[in-house]
VOPAGU-2260 file (C-alpha; in pm, 1 decimal, decimal comma):
REM VOPAGU-2260
SITE   aa  ch    i         X         Y         Z
SITE  MET   A    0    1051,9   12440,7    4830,7
SITE  ASN   A    1     972,9   12423,3    5204,6
SITE  ILE   A    2     893,9   12772,2    5341,8
SITE  LYS   A    3    1117,7   12721,8    5645,6
SITE  LEU   A    4    1405,9   12620,4    5418,6
SITE  ILE   A    5    1354,7   12934,4    5207,7
SITE  CYS   A    6    1372,7   13153,9    5518,9
SITE  LEU   A    7    1687,9   12976,9    5636,4
SITE  LEU   A    8    1858,4   13014,1    5297,9
SITE  MET   A    9    1765,9   13382,1    5277,7
SITE  LEU   A   10    1908,1   13439,5    5623,3
SITE  VAL   A   11    2233,4   13252,2    5552,2
SITE  LEU   A   12    2287,4   13412,9    5212,7
SITE  GLY   A   13    2192,5   13759,4    5332,8
SITE  THR   A   14    1926,1   13797,9    5066,1
SITE  PHE   A   15    1641,4   13933,2    5278,0
SITE  PRO   A   16    1485,8   14235,5    5100,5
SITE  LEU   A   17    1591,7   14584,4    5205,0
SITE  LEU   A   18    1354,9   14790,9    5420,8
SITE  SER   A   19    1252,6   14993,3    5116,7
SITE  GLN   A   20    1117,8   14672,1    4964,8
SITE  PRO   A   21     834,9   14445,3    5090,6
SITE  SER   A   22     929,7   14252,5    5406,0
SITE  PHE   A   23     993,0   13877,6    5388,6
SITE  GLY   A   24     665,4   13824,2    5577,4
SITE  GLU   A   25     477,0   13967,8    5280,5
SITE  TYR   A   26     651,2   13721,1    5048,9
SITE  LEU   A   27     514,2   13439,9    5264,1
SITE  GLY   A   28     159,7   13576,0    5281,6
SITE  GLY   A   29     194,3   13847,7    5542,4
SITE  GLU   A   30     298,2   13859,3    5907,6
SITE  GLU   A   31     -40,5   13738,2    6030,9
SITE  VAL   A   32     -21,4   13429,0    5809,8
SITE  LEU   A   33     339,8   13363,3    5908,1
SITE  ASN   A   34     254,6   13380,3    6279,3
SITE  ALA   A   35     -46,9   13153,8    6235,1
SITE  GLU   A   36     168,0   12873,8    6091,4
SITE  THR   A   37     252,5   12607,3    6348,0
SITE  LYS   A   38     619,4   12607,8    6257,1
SITE  GLN   A   39     756,1   12375,5    6526,4
SITE  VAL   A   40     636,5   12055,9    6691,0
SITE  ASN   A   41     692,4   12213,9    7034,3
SITE  GLN   A   42     464,3   12496,2    6919,6
SITE  PHE   A   43     198,4   12240,5    6828,6
SITE  PHE   A   44     214,0   12105,1    7185,4
SITE  ARG   A   45     166,4   12455,6    7330,3
SITE  ARG   A   46    -120,8   12547,5    7098,6
SITE  PHE   A   47    -289,9   12211,3    7155,1
SITE  ASN   A   48    -278,6   12280,0    7530,9
SITE  CYS   A   49    -377,2   12649,0    7486,8
SITE  GLU   A   50     -42,1   12766,5    7620,0
SITE  GLU   A   51      25,3   12981,1    7312,0
SITE  SER   A   52    -198,8   13186,2    7083,4
SITE  PRO   A   53    -205,9   13151,9    6701,5
SITE  ALA   A   54     -20,3   13485,1    6696,6
SITE  GLY   A   55     267,1   13330,2    6893,4
SITE  LYS   A   56     188,2   13486,9    7233,4
SITE  ARG   A   57     282,6   13255,1    7519,7
SITE  TYR   A   58      41,6   13191,4    7805,8
SITE  TYR   A   59     161,0   13093,5    8152,3
SITE  PRO   A   60     -17,5   12966,7    8465,5
SITE  GLY   A   61    -210,3   13261,7    8605,7
SITE  ASP   A   62    -282,0   13417,9    8264,9
SITE  ALA   A   63    -655,2   13452,4    8189,0
SITE  LEU   A   64    -633,3   13247,6    7867,6
SITE  TYR   A   65    -393,6   12977,9    7993,3
SITE  ARG   A   66    -567,1   12646,7    7908,0
SITE  ASP   A   67    -901,1   12831,9    7888,1
SITE  PRO   A   68   -1157,6   12579,2    7753,5
SITE  ARG   A   69   -1345,4   12806,1    7509,8
SITE  THR   A   70   -1025,5   12955,3    7374,1
SITE  ARG   A   71    -867,4   12611,7    7353,7
SITE  GLU   A   72   -1161,7   12480,1    7152,2
SITE  GLN   A   73   -1093,7   12745,0    6885,3
SITE  TYR   A   74    -719,9   12676,4    6884,4
SITE  LEU   A   75    -772,7   12301,1    6843,7
SITE  GLU   A   76   -1001,4   12359,3    6547,0
SITE  ALA   A   77    -719,2   12552,3    6378,2
SITE  LEU   A   78    -471,8   12265,4    6429,9
SITE  PHE   A   79    -651,0   12033,2    6186,1
SITE  ASP   A   80    -565,9   12006,7    5818,4
SITE  LYS   A   81    -882,7   12163,1    5679,0
SITE  SER   A   82    -822,0   12018,7    5331,5
SITE  ASN   A   83    -829,0   11661,9    5464,6
SITE  THR   A   84   -1176,1   11526,5    5390,6
SITE  SER   A   85   -1103,2   11192,9    5562,4
SITE  ILE   A   86   -1156,6   11360,4    5901,9
SITE  SER   A   87   -1531,0   11417,3    5928,8
SITE  PRO   A   88   -1670,5   11722,7    6115,0
SITE  ARG   A   89   -1847,7   11486,6    6354,9
SITE  LYS   A   90   -1529,3   11300,5    6442,1
SITE  LYS   A   91   -1332,8   11623,4    6482,6
SITE  ALA   A   92   -1601,0   11771,8    6709,5
SITE  ALA   A   93   -1609,4   11455,7    6923,7
SITE  PHE   A   94   -1231,4   11462,2    6961,3
SITE  ILE   A   95   -1222,7   11830,4    7059,5
SITE  SER   A   96   -1507,6   11777,3    7306,2
SITE  ASP   A   97   -1330,1   11483,9    7474,2
SITE  VAL   A   98   -1002,3   11675,2    7493,1
SITE  VAL   A   99   -1140,6   12006,7    7619,3
SITE  TYR   A  100   -1450,7   11914,6    7817,9
SITE  GLY   A  101   -1373,1   11559,9    7926,7
SITE  SER   A  102   -1343,7   11469,9    8292,5
SITE  PRO   A  103   -1064,1   11552,0    8330,5
SITE  PRO   A  104    -955,0   11759,9    8026,7
SITE  GLN   A  105    -659,9   11608,0    7841,3
SITE  PHE   A  106    -330,8   11773,1    7753,4
SITE  LEU   A  107     -24,5   11668,5    7559,5
SITE  ASN   A  108     298,2   11611,3    7750,3
SITE  PHE   A  109     623,7   11629,4    7554,2
SITE  HIS   A  110     791,0   11392,2    7800,6
SITE  GLY   A  111     479,6   11183,8    7863,4
SITE  GLY   A  112     559,3   10901,1    7621,2
SITE  ASP   A  113     297,6   10740,1    7395,8
SITE  TRP   A  114     405,7   10935,1    7088,7
SITE  LEU   A  115     668,0   10859,2    6827,5
SITE  ALA   A  116     832,4   10993,4    6514,7
SITE  GLU   A  117     829,1   10814,3    6180,7
SITE  VAL   A  118    1111,3   10922,1    5950,1
SITE  SER   A  119    1119,9   10804,4    5588,3
SITE  ALA   A  120    1482,1   10828,1    5472,4
SITE  LYS   A  121    1653,0   10747,7    5145,8
SITE  PHE   A  122    1959,9   10520,5    5140,0
SITE  ARG   A  123    2190,2   10386,8    4870,2
SITE  TYR   A  124    2199,0   10008,0    4891,1
SITE  ARG   A  125    2381,8    9781,5    4647,6
SITE  GLY   A  126    2360,9   10025,3    4360,1
SITE  ARG   A  127    2001,4   10137,5    4401,6
SITE  GLU   A  128    1806,1   10378,3    4621,6
SITE  GLU   A  129    1590,2   10229,5    4894,6
SITE  VAL   A  130    1354,9   10393,4    5144,2
SITE  ILE   A  131    1384,3   10289,3    5507,7
SITE  GLN   A  132    1128,0   10394,3    5767,3
SITE  LEU   A  133    1287,0   10470,9    6102,6
SITE  PHE   A  134    1074,4   10492,8    6415,9
SITE  LEU   A  135    1206,7   10705,8    6701,2
SITE  GLN   A  136    1095,3   10778,1    7055,7
SITE  LEU   A  137    1216,1   11005,0    7332,5
SITE  GLN   A  138    1421,4   10826,3    7594,4
SITE  GLU   A  139    1445,7   10995,2    7930,3
SITE  GLU   A  140    1793,8   11019,4    8079,1
SITE  PRO   A  141    1915,2   11121,4    8428,3
SITE  VAL   A  142    1978,8   11464,1    8275,8
SITE  GLY   A  143    1743,1   11553,7    7989,4
SITE  SER   A  144    1621,7   11322,3    7715,4
SITE  LYS   A  145    1721,0   11204,9    7369,0
SITE  TRP   A  146    1565,7   11056,3    7056,3
SITE  VAL   A  147    1646,8   10689,8    6998,9
SITE  ILE   A  148    1565,6   10458,4    6705,6
SITE  THR   A  149    1333,0   10185,4    6831,1
SITE  ARG   A  150    1217,7   10019,4    6506,8
SITE  ALA   A  151    1289,0   10018,1    6134,5
SITE  TYR   A  152    1112,7    9890,9    5825,7
SITE  GLY   A  153    1233,6    9855,7    5468,9
SITE  ASP   A  154    1073,2    9695,9    5166,2
SITE  VAL   A  155    1420,3    9574,9    5072,2
SITE  PHE   A  156    1432,1    9361,0    5389,0
SITE  ALA   A  157    1072,1    9245,2    5350,5
SITE  ARG   A  158    1155,1    9119,6    5000,0
SITE  GLU   A  159    1448,3    8918,6    5134,9
SITE  PHE   A  160    1213,6    8732,6    5370,7
SITE  ALA   A  161     914,9    8704,8    5135,3
SITE  ALA   A  162     906,6    8326,3    5179,4
SITE  LEU   A  163     761,1    8373,3    5529,1
SITE  ASN   A  164     429,1    8491,7    5386,3
SITE  ALA   A  165     453,1    8263,7    5083,9
SITE  GLY   A  166     462,3    7963,2    5314,2
SITE  LYS   A  167     145,1    8076,6    5488,4
SITE  ASP   A  168     -35,2    8118,5    5157,4
SITE  ASP   A  169      76,3    7783,6    5019,1
SITE  PRO   A  170     120,2    7525,8    5299,8
SITE  GLU   A  171     194,9    7244,5    5052,9
SITE  ASN   A  172     519,2    7417,4    4950,5
SITE  GLN   A  173     645,8    7471,3    5303,9
SITE  LYS   A  174    1002,4    7364,1    5377,1
SITE  PHE   A  175    1089,2    7173,4    5694,7
SITE  LEU   A  176    1344,1    6957,9    5870,7
SITE  HIS   A  177    1221,5    6602,3    5917,5
SITE  PRO   A  178    1119,0    6529,3    6279,6
SITE  MET   A  179    1371,0    6242,5    6294,2
SITE  SER   A  180    1662,6    6465,7    6191,3
SITE  HIS   A  181    1812,2    6436,4    6537,8
SITE  GLU   A  182    1880,3    6066,2    6480,3
SITE  LEU   A  183    2109,2    6164,8    6191,7
SITE  ASP   A  184    2289,2    6433,3    6395,8
SITE  PHE   A  185    2106,5    6693,8    6180,6
SITE  ILE   A  186    2329,4    6611,9    5885,9
SITE  ASN   A  187    2049,0    6733,6    5655,8
SITE  LEU   A  188    2130,6    7091,2    5759,5
SITE  GLY   A  189    2397,1    7081,6    5490,5
SITE  LYS   A  190    2129,2    7033,3    5226,7
SITE  ILE   A  191    1908,3    7322,5    5333,6
SITE  PHE   A  192    2206,3    7560,1    5355,4
SITE  GLN   A  193    2296,7    7496,7    4993,0
SITE  SER   A  194    2019,7    7737,0    4888,6
SITE  THR   A  195    1932,8    8049,4    5086,3
SITE  GLN   A  196    1628,0    8160,5    4884,8
SITE  GLN   A  197    1374,3    8018,6    5131,2
SITE  LEU   A  198    1595,0    7970,4    5433,0
SITE  GLU   A  199    1356,8    8160,7    5663,6
SITE  MET   A  200    1097,5    7883,8    5623,5
SITE  TYR   A  201    1313,5    7662,0    5843,8
SITE  ALA   A  202    1288,2    7908,3    6133,0
SITE  SER   A  203    1025,7    7881,3    6406,1
SITE  GLN   A  204     664,1    7965,7    6331,9
SITE  ASP   A  205     679,2    8293,5    6527,0
SITE  PHE   A  206    1003,1    8416,4    6365,9
SITE  ARG   A  207     988,2    8771,8    6234,6
SITE  PRO   A  208    1297,1    8944,1    6091,6
SITE  ASP   A  209    1411,4    9246,1    6293,3
SITE  HIS   A  210    1454,0    9519,1    6033,2
SITE  LEU   A  211    1637,4    9751,2    6272,9
SITE  THR   A  212    1907,0    9487,6    6330,9
SITE  LEU   A  213    1933,5    9422,8    5957,2
SITE  PHE   A  214    1952,0    9796,3    5886,6
SITE  LEU   A  215    2224,8    9860,2    6145,9
SITE  PHE   A  216    2421,7    9556,3    6024,1
SITE  GLU   A  217    2414,5    9673,5    5660,9
SITE  MET   A  218    2512,3   10026,6    5766,8
SITE  LYS   A  219    2805,1    9894,7    5972,5
SITE  ARG   A  220    2918,3    9674,8    5685,0
SITE  GLY   A  221    2918,2    9978,0    5454,0
SITE  ASN   A  222    2657,7    9824,6    5222,0
SITE  MET   A  223    2405,4   10099,1    5293,4
SITE  LYS   A  224    2476,0   10472,7    5270,3
SITE  TYR   A  225    2254,3   10754,0    5394,3
SITE  VAL   A  226    2122,4   10994,1    5127,6
SITE  SER   A  227    1852,9   11217,6    5278,0
SITE  VAL   A  228    1536,8   11245,5    5485,9
SITE  MET   A  229    1226,2   11241,6    5267,7
SITE  ASP   A  230     938,9   11278,9    5512,4
SITE  VAL   A  231     865,7   11309,2    5885,7
SITE  LYS   A  232     540,4   11244,7    6067,3
SITE  PHE   A  233     440,5   11183,3    6428,6
SITE  HIS   A  234     196,9   10934,7    6580,7
SITE  PHE   A  235      17,9   11030,0    6903,9
SITE  PHE   A  236    -146,2   10788,4    7146,0
SITE  GLN   A  237    -154,3   11017,0    7452,6
SITE  ILE   A  238    -523,2   11111,7    7427,3
SITE  LYS   A  239    -745,6   10849,1    7586,9
SITE  ASN   A  240    -942,1   10645,8    7328,7
SITE  TRP   A  241    -798,6   10849,0    7038,5
SITE  TYR   A  242    -508,0   10836,5    6795,7
SITE  PHE   A  243    -392,5   11116,1    6567,6
SITE  GLU   A  244    -119,9   11173,5    6310,3
SITE  LEU   A  245      79,7   11495,7    6285,3
SITE  THR   A  246     231,0   11607,1    5952,6
SITE  ASP   A  247     404,3   11920,9    5827,4
SITE  VAL   A  248     168,3   12068,6    5564,8
SITE  GLN   A  249     310,3   12345,1    5344,3
SITE  ARG   A  250      74,7   12554,5    5129,4
SITE  PRO   A  251     -43,6   12916,6    5102,9
SITE  GLY   A  252    -270,6   13051,9    5375,6
SITE  LYS   A  253    -294,5   13027,3    5754,1
SITE  ASN   A  254    -381,8   12657,4    5773,0
SITE  ARG   A  255     -30,7   12520,5    5736,8
SITE  GLY   A  256     261,8   12390,2    5939,0
SITE  TRP   A  257     234,0   12098,1    6178,6
SITE  LEU   A  258    -129,7   11991,0    6154,2
SITE  ILE   A  259    -343,1   11690,8    6246,2
SITE  THR   A  260    -376,6   11493,4    5921,2
SITE  GLY   A  261    -516,4   11168,0    6058,0
SITE  LEU   A  262    -762,6   11095,0    6338,5
SITE  ALA   A  263    -913,5   10771,5    6470,0
SITE  GLU   A  264   -1131,2   10691,7    6767,6
SITE  ILE   A  265    -982,9   10375,7    6911,6
SITE  PRO   A  266   -1022,7   10203,8    7251,6
SITE  GLU   A  267    -714,1   10188,0    7470,0
SITE  HIS   A  268    -695,2    9807,0    7450,6
SITE  LYS   A  269    -674,1    9819,9    7069,8
SITE  LYS   A  270    -398,3   10078,3    7039,6
SITE  ASP   A  271    -132,6    9806,3    7038,3
SITE  LEU   A  272    -290,4    9662,1    6721,5
SITE  LEU   A  273    -269,3   10001,3    6551,8
SITE  LEU   A  274      90,3   10038,8    6665,4
SITE  LYS   A  275     177,5    9701,7    6510,4
SITE  PHE   A  276      17,5    9818,7    6186,7
SITE  ILE   A  277     230,6   10136,4    6190,5
SITE  TYR   A  278     541,6    9925,5    6254,3
SITE  HIS   A  279     447,0    9686,8    5968,2
SITE  GLU   A  280     437,4    9399,0    6218,4
SITE  ASN   A  281      96,4    9259,3    6118,9
């Protein structure tokens, strides 16, 4: 069970151990380990920028260690998932060097855009469970900001429009309206609407189904019911020429919490291609 959920349940149920017994910090690996965990996304921002120590001490402008490069280099090293072998030491070192010692140094900005949440949620749809990926971004308002859903993707919707890709793979089986259909007042529309299995093949060449619209429509019709959130991750594009993925890693030891689990060096002009891949728009 998630460590944060355990703490919350213990607090609500009043089951924290008595003072004569070991403290709850010891159950979780000790106070030092508990403090080292990057428990919140906001905390990740502060530690990435060297505005908070691994022990949870906040730094403010004027403090000796506030955004101190050497200290920040150590903090950044601790924000990587050390069990992830896909991030090579060379790549990690290059990223940290660009962030800390670049001209100028780079910092994360919570309200700076160019980062998004990906939420995998479970829904009940027509008698079976389906997973829908929801993509959310912060939208700035006159007073404050809010998370808004900007995209969605579901295998269930992709299956409904599978003929789009099938037509590309097998041009001889493509469906079409004859170019002289206008002379017959498009009366042949009645024929193509008799079967809806490959209806999308009659749409324009650049047609792509909008999964967010389909998702909201099915929710409003009552065909889809929310069950639970399964997984949350964040995608960051704020660092020039780099992309990284942030995931909540739960395991014993200090190296846990919100950690960098994916890293790619990518030119600015190619970030849109990566974003399309994340959105399943390729």
